[in-house]
N, C-alpha and C positions, 0 to 999 in steps of 0.2 A: 632980697632975694634976687637971683640971676633973672634976666629978662625971659619971656616965655620962650623965644627962639633959641636961647642959649640952653634952656633947660630940656628942650626938645632934642636939641642936637646931642646933649649929654646922655639923654635916654637911649639914644640909638647908638651912640658911640661912647660908652662909660669909660673908655681908656683914653679920651681925647682930652686935650687942653682945657676945653670948655667944662668937661666934667670936673677937673681938678677945681675950677674956679667955683662951680656949683657946690662941690664938698666944703671948701674953704669958707665959703659965704654961710653954709649951714652951721658952722662953728661946733663941731661934735666934740664935746669935752668929756662925755661919759658914754659908756656902753648901754644902749637900750635893749633890753632882752628881745624886743620885737624886731629891732634892726638885725640883731645876731641870728635869729631865726630866719630871717629873710635870706640871709647871706648863706645860711646853711642848705636851705631848700634850693637856691640858685645853684650852689656848687654841687649837691648830690645830683640834681638833674644833668648838669654838665657832665660829670663823671660817668653816670649810669648811662646816658644816652650818647654822649660826646657831640651833642647838639642843643643849642638853646633857641626855642622859638621867638621870633620877633613879632610883635603883635602892633600893628599901627593903632594909634589912639589920638583922640583930639585932647585928651585930658591926662598930662603927665604928673605923676607924683614923685617927689624927690626921693623917696624910700627905695624906688628901683635903682637909682644911681648908687645910693648908699649900699644896697645889698652887694653890689660889685666890689665895694671896698672890703667888706666883710668876708665877702666869699674867698678873696686873695689872702686875706690873714688866716682864716681856716685852713686853706690850701697850704700855706706855709707851715702852719703847725703840724701838718700831717707828714711832713718831711719824705715826700716820694716824688721823685723827678717824673716817673711815668704819669701820675695824676696831674703834675703841672702840664705835660703835653697834651692830655686829654681835655683839660679845662681851657686851655688857650685855643685849642682846637674848635672847641664848642663856641667859645666867645667869638672867634673870627668869622665863623659860619654865620652867626646871627648878625653881625656886622655886614656881612655880605647881602643878607636878606634884607636889611634896612636899606642899603644902597640901592638894591633893585627897585625899591619904591620912592627913593629921594630924588631930589633935583640934582642936575648937573653941576650946579653951583656948589652944592654940599658935597659931591663926589670929589670935586677939584679942591675944596677946603680940606677934606679929610686927607687926600692924597698929599697935600703939602704938608700937613701935619705929620705924616709918617715920612716926609723927606723923599717922596717920589717925584722924580722929573717927568712930569706928563703935560701934554697939551690937548685942548680939545678943538679938533680941526674938522669941520663938516659934521659928518656921521660917525666918524671914528676919533680914537684917541692915540696920539703919538707918544710912545714911552721910550726914554732914552735907553739905548742899547744895554748899558752896564746895569741901569736900574732893572731892566727886565730880567737880566740873568741873575741878578741878586734875589729876585722874587718870583721866579717861574713856578707854576703850579706842577705837581706830579702827575702830568697827563700828557699822553703821547701827542695830542692835537696841539700842545703848547711848545713842543720842541722847536728850537730856533729855525731848524731847516724848513719847516712847515710855515713860517710867517712871511708877511708881507714888511718888506724893510723899505725905508727911504732916508738916505743920507744920515745914518747913524741912529734912527729911530725905527721902532717895531710899531705897526700900525694895528689896532685891536678895535673891534666893536665894542659897545658899552658893557655887554654881558662879560665878555672876556677880559675887559680891563677890571671888572669888579672882582674876578678870580684872583687877578694879580694883587690887588689891593688887600684882599683876604689874608695872603701870604705874609705882606708887610704888617697887617694888623696883629697877626699872630705873634710874630717877632716882637711887636711894640708891647703887647699883652705880657710877653715872657720877661721883659725886663724888670729888673727889680725882684725878681722871684728866685728863690723863696726869701720872703722877709726874713731878717734874722731872728731865730727862735727866741732868744733872749729878751728880745724887745716886744715880744707879743704880749698883750693883756692876759692876765690869768684866766678871765672869763672866757677868752677866745680859745685858749689851749684846753680849758675843760670842755668846751662846747665841740671841739674838733674831734675829741674821742668819741663822740656820738654820731659822727658823720658817716652815713653808710657808703661803705667802700665797694667798688665795682670788682668784679671778678675778671681778672686780666687773663686772656687766653695764653696757653703755654708757647704758642708761637712767637709771642711778644718778646720773649727773651731767649738767649741761647740755652739750650739745655745739653746734658750728658749725650755724646755721639753726634752732635750736629758740626757740621763741617764750618770751621771758623778761619780758613785760610783766606778768606775774602777781606777780613780786617787787616791781615798783614800787607794784602796788596793795597787797600786803602791808605795806609801808612806811608807808601811810596807815591801815592797819585795825589797831587795837590787839587783841592777844590776851591771854588770861588765864593761859595756860601755855606750856610748851616754849620758854621764851625764851631759856635757855642753848644749846640746841641749834639753835634759829633764828638765834642770832647766829653761831656757829662754822660751821654747815653751809650757810647761805644767804646771810645779810646781808653778813658780812665779805668771803667769797670774791667776791660779786657786786659790791659796790662797789669794791673795789680791783683785782680782776682781769677784770671785765667792764666796768665803768664807768670804770675807770683813776683813782680817787680815790687820792691819797696816804693812808697809814694814819691820819694825824692828822685828816684831813677826814673820812674814813670812821668814825672812832670818834666824832666830833662828830655826825653823823648818826644813827648807830645809838643813840647816847646820848639823842638827842632822841626816838627811837623808843620806847625803853624808858620815858621818862618818859610818852609818850602811853599805853603799855600800863598804866601804873599807874592811869589813869582807870578801868579795869575790874576791875584787881585789882593794890592797892598792894604786896602782898607779893611782893618779889623779891629775890634775891641777886646779880643782874647788875650788876656795878660798872663804872666806868670802866676801871679797871685790866684787868679780864677783857675788856672790848670792845677795848682796845689792843692786848692780847696776841694776841687772835684775828684782828685785822686785820694785824698784823705778820707773824704765823705765815702766814696764807693768802698774804700778799705773797711771803714768802721762800720758800714751797713751790709757788706757782703753782696753788694749789687753786682748782677752778672749783665753782660752787654746785650743790646738790643739785637734782634735777629736780622738778618738781610731781608726778609719778608717784610717784616715790621718797619725797617729803616726805610725801604722803598716807598712805603705809605707815608711815614711821617716827615721824611726828610725830602720834600719835593724838589729843593734847590740842587740836589746832587743827581747827576745823570748816571744812575747805576747800570742801565743798559749799555751806555758807552763804555764804562769802566769794565763790567763783568760779562757783558753779553745777554742775549735776549732770554736765555735759559738759565740764568744764574739761580732763580728761584728752586728749579728743578734739582739743583745740586745740593740744596740744603736738606739735611735729614731731620725730618720733624720729629719730635718727642712723641712717643706712642700714647 
């Protein structure tokens, strides 16, 4: 069994490398109904409230770490990209709450695992300029123009540093999701059918009569971050289900857009294979693109104000 400090770290941050070690040592070769139920409860809470409470405890049980693994499997079986976004948001907020109560050493430890280039200097944290831009929260106070800068680094206090780590944690949680449906155990697929689904407000997706010209402008404007989510939540659904493009043609258009994005940040893992999959998936499910209002909330790494102006949301015609 993992050492106590390792288990505690895994409890706080179940997406961490330490959590993977804990899970491996548990050697889970069969699905326990109790573990599956814990995963279901964790997932439902995250989807309904888009938040998971972090409770500090002196006695950590491995089952909580296990529930994270099962929640991810159940989530994948639901085949819904919007649910993935809600779940990753909830888990990243919980990680942020845990960091608020954790040591500076663990904050730096988690940041290193998330490949964030930061240093603890006095009462501040120094964040590399590029790292900050790739993980900037969707909050006016975090705009680069409002920050303290020092030789290629952004200076943040501890609380604001945690907000940046939350964004990086959200991206880390989304990696590997969804798990391939055909690899999921039958018990997981059956349990997923009973997961209570949240009611998504109409404003979360584009409806009839809503202004969609902003997506065309987005396609001509390179972005430095949030490219995976931009592809699957906006561009793929828009091109195949609004523009009526064949998945092959949509894949070509998006691939060219990603090439354009590399001019502002060449670091990307968005491949043609990923783009093709998202276009085919959007087509098969009839998925409609996320609205601008929702995008401004979910995709904090994109400066929509700079791109479309302060009154961008007012130009959207909401569904009645």
